[in-house]
N, C-alpha and C positions, 0 to 999 in steps of 0.2 A: 819648627820655624815656619809653619804654615797655619792658616786659619781657614776653616771650612764652614760652609753654611748648608743648612738643610732647608730645601724649598718646601712650599706648601704641598707640593706633589710628592714629597718624601725623597726627592733626589738630592744627593750630596754633590756639592761643587766647591771648588777652591775659590775662596774669597780674597785671601791675601797670600801671595806667593812667598814672601819673605817677611815674617812677622817681627823680625829683630828680637828673637827670644821673648815673645809675648808671654806675659804672666797673667795677671788679673784682667778680666774683661767685664764690662757692664754696659747696658743700654741706658742712655740718658733720655730725659723728657723730650728732647728734640729729635729722637729716633736714631741718632748716631750711635755707633758702637765705640765706646771708650776703651782704650787698651793701654796697659802698662808695657812699654817696650824696654825690658831690662837690658838687653844688649845695646840699645841706642841711648839709654838713660833718658827716655822721653815718655810722656803721656800724650797719646794721640787720639784722634777721633776719625772714624770712617763714616762717610755718608752711604746711602743705599747702593750707590754705583761703585764704591770702593775708593773714592777720592779721600786722601788723608789730609788732616789738618793737625799741626802741632798745638797742643794745649799747654804744655809746660815741659821744661827740660832741666837737666843738671843734677838729677838724682836717680838712683836705682830704686825703683819702686817694686812693690810685690802685688798686693791686691787692691781693688778699687771699688768704690760705690759712687753713684751719681744721684744727688738729691733732686727733687722736683723743681727746686729754684735754680738748678744749674751748678750748685756747689759740688765739687769733686773732692772726695777724701781718698788718700792713697797711703797704704802702710809702707814703711821703708825700714825693714829689719837691718841689723848691722851686717855689712858685707865682709869687712876685713877682720873683725875681732869679736869674740863672744862678749867682750866687756864694753864694746862701743855702745853709745846710746842708740836705741831704736827710736824712730820718729814716725809721727802721724802728720801728714801734710794736708792742708786745705788749699785747694786751687779754686779761686773764685771765677765766675763767668768772664770777668774782664782780664783774666790771665794772671792776676796777682796770686802768688803762692807764699804760704807761711807755715811754719811748723807750729802745730797746735798741741802736741804732747811729745815728751821724750822719756816718759817714766816706765815703759814696759821693757822687759828683757828682749823680746823678739816679736814685735808687732807683725801680725800676719793677716788672717782673715778679717774682713770688715763688712759690716752691713748696717742698715738703718731699721728702726722700728717702723711699723706700718704708718704711723702718723708723722714720722720723720722728726720727732723731737728728741730721739736718742740715737747715739752712734754706738754700736757694739764692735769691739775689737778683741780678737783671740790672741792670747800671748802663747806662742808656740813653745816657749821654754818655761812654762809654769803650768799650773792646773787651772788657770782662770780665763774667763771671758770678762772683759771690763765693759762698763757702760759709761757714757758721758752724756750730759745734757747738752744739747746744741743751743747756743745763744742766737739771738736774732741776726748777729753779724757773721754767723757760721763758725765762730770759735767754740771751744768746748769748756765746760765747767762741770763740777760735781762728779768727778771720776770716782767710780766705786767698783768693787768686785761684784760681778753680776751673777755669774754662773760657774759652779765648780765642775770642771771636766774630770770625769771618773776614769782614771788610769791606774795601774798597779801602784801601790804605795812606794815601791822601790824606784819608781821612775820620777825624775826631777822635771820632766817635760811632758807635755800632752801631745805634741806634734800636731796641734790644731791648725787647720789650714782654712780653706774657704768656708764661708757661712752665708746662710740666707734665712730670712724670716718670712713666714707665710702670712696670709691676710689676717689671721687670728692672733699673730704675735708669737707663734711658736718658733723658737730658734733651732735651726738645724746646722750642725757643723760637720766638716769632713776632716778626718785625721789622715796623715800621711800613710799610716799603716792600716787604717781601718775604713777606707773609703767605701761607702755603700752599706755599712753596718750601723744601723740606728736602733 
């Protein structure tokens, strides 16, 4: 329930004393830190001084990515039932929020391609990372299986969590049980 920052001098200090069960975090083009507060059911942004602004509320999100145009994508896996639909939310810079996909078992990690034309989402309860083409209005189209996550054949889920893409477009993902093993 705390968020820390590492200064340029290497010193660690507390940035947020009560993060409200913060989950995904990402920096936006405006320099703010965008955070999914699972406990408060909000997406918030912190400026450099730690002042918080609410971006959206009313859902329990998981991971987050912020596009250069200010659009925010948040994964919302099912909280109450394994059979409930998982959601991917788009939050536009004006605060409008809408569900842009409900077709994954458990949407989790989320990131953008380097040119920000594609959104990648890891499905925690399958062997797949999916890709979506991002339309000019921020909504998604052309969903497809993008990457097979290699786990034992006896497993029905990958446990795929956070993801990032490097400048060359290589996708790196973190699994609940295999963090740090690439």
